[in-house]
C-alpha positions, 0 to 999 in steps of 0.5 A: 659465732653461734647459729640459729636454725641452720641445718644440713639436710643432705650430702653427697659424694663422688669418688673416682676409683681408688688405686693402691698401685698408684702410690709407688711406695710398696718397693721403695728403691732406698729400702726405707718407707716413704714419707707419705707412707709413714704419714699413713696414706695407704692408696689415692682416689684417681680421676682419668675421666671426670674433671674437678667440676664434674665430680662436684656436679655429680656430688651435688646431685646426690646431695640435692636428692639426699635433701629432697631439695630441688635446684629451684630451692637453691639461693646460693651455690658455694663451690670451693676449688683450688686451682681447677685448670679444667674450669676456671669459672667452675660455679656458672657451670655448676649452676647450670647443672644443679641450680635454679633461675634464681641461683647465684653462684660464686667460687671460694678459694681457701685451699684445704679449708675450702669445704668448711668455710664454704658451709660457714659462707652458705650458713651466713647467706640463709641466715641473712636472706630469710626468703632463701630455702636453701644453699648448696656447698660443693667442692672438687679436686683433681690433682694430676700426678704430673703436677702433684705427684712430687707432693709424696716427698713432703708426706702427703698423697693427693686424691681426686673427688667431688663432695657436696652439702645442702643447707636448710633453715630447720629441716635437716638432720644435723643443726650447725651450733657453731663455727669459729674461724682464724687465719696466720696471714704471716705464712702466706709467704709459704704459698708464693710461686717459687722463682722458675718453678711456676705454681710451686710454693716454698710449702711444697718444699718444706711441707707443713712440719716446720710449721707445727707450733702455728698450726697447734696454736690456730686449731686450739683457738677455734676448738676452744672458741666453739666449745666455749660458745656453745657450752660443750665439753671435749667429752661430749664430742662423739665424732671428729671430722678432719681434713685428710692430711696425714696421720703424723700432721694430725696427730700433732695438730690434734694434741695442741688442742683440749680434745685428747684425741689422735687421727685414728680417732677422727675421720682419718681412717676413712680419708687415708684410703682416698688421699688428701682431696683438698677442699673436698676432705671434710665434706666427703668424711660428713657424707660418709659419717652421715650415710653410714647409719653409725650417728645418732640423735643427739651426738655432736660432731666437730669438723676441724679443718685448715688449709694453705695460706693459712685459713682454719675453720671449726664447725660443731654439729648436732645430729637432731635425728638419725640419719638414714643410712645409704650409700655415699659414693657416686661409684665404686671406690675399689674398681 
């Protein structure tokens, strides 16, 4: 789908302390590297004092300031979350903290694809509501070790973080050019709760590797759709933002597309230190890219996202003016 006059005007991130010691692979008992280490993870961001929604709120405040937009200007707040045990209805909380009297808030549950899918939802709102000045996308993820520590055995490390982006009509520094979405609903059985193990799906036992063909197929379809519709060639892409699911998986997924890239050519070099922060991944990476001072007007950024269920979102952005370099995270990531 091609978009007209929809732009990203600001982003924000809230990253709790990054703790290498939180990931117990330095001296594996077996003498062999863990699956997570082989998949390229080096550390994880761990929140002990903020919920997922609170981290999203802090990121949202940063995004609003970055965009010079007030809460009263926000017509819709779309919050991407995943199994938030602290806030059953986080969107109203976020509207209370970030929005105005006329802001509507909704939750979007698309697992790790939530951040990118929320961008599409927000863009649709601005397109359908010409009077709306802005839409705010937030995402938050917190994965307590007691519930999620075992995922290291399937090859990835879960990280905690909040992230946000403000979409406006024509005033931002990154134009939303095109998006594509896809689903593989026949795989939803992998995420059903296992008998006797509440909240644990088959996918947490098998990992993603047995399903690489499906991941490659839908990734390729989404990437090709976005490039074909926009008339952009793979060589025209300056930066690729991808979910931080691990180098091995990303290498295999990207090998099925026309991009001719590996994980180290993407935002994975940033995400590997935070862990896989679910729906926050791509928004965190966009914030880091926009605030780093490395992007220039005319460059194109491709977002490649997917999540359990299985859902895919690919988005093409064009930088319309040089983003101003600024600190991204709300606190030190090395404390």
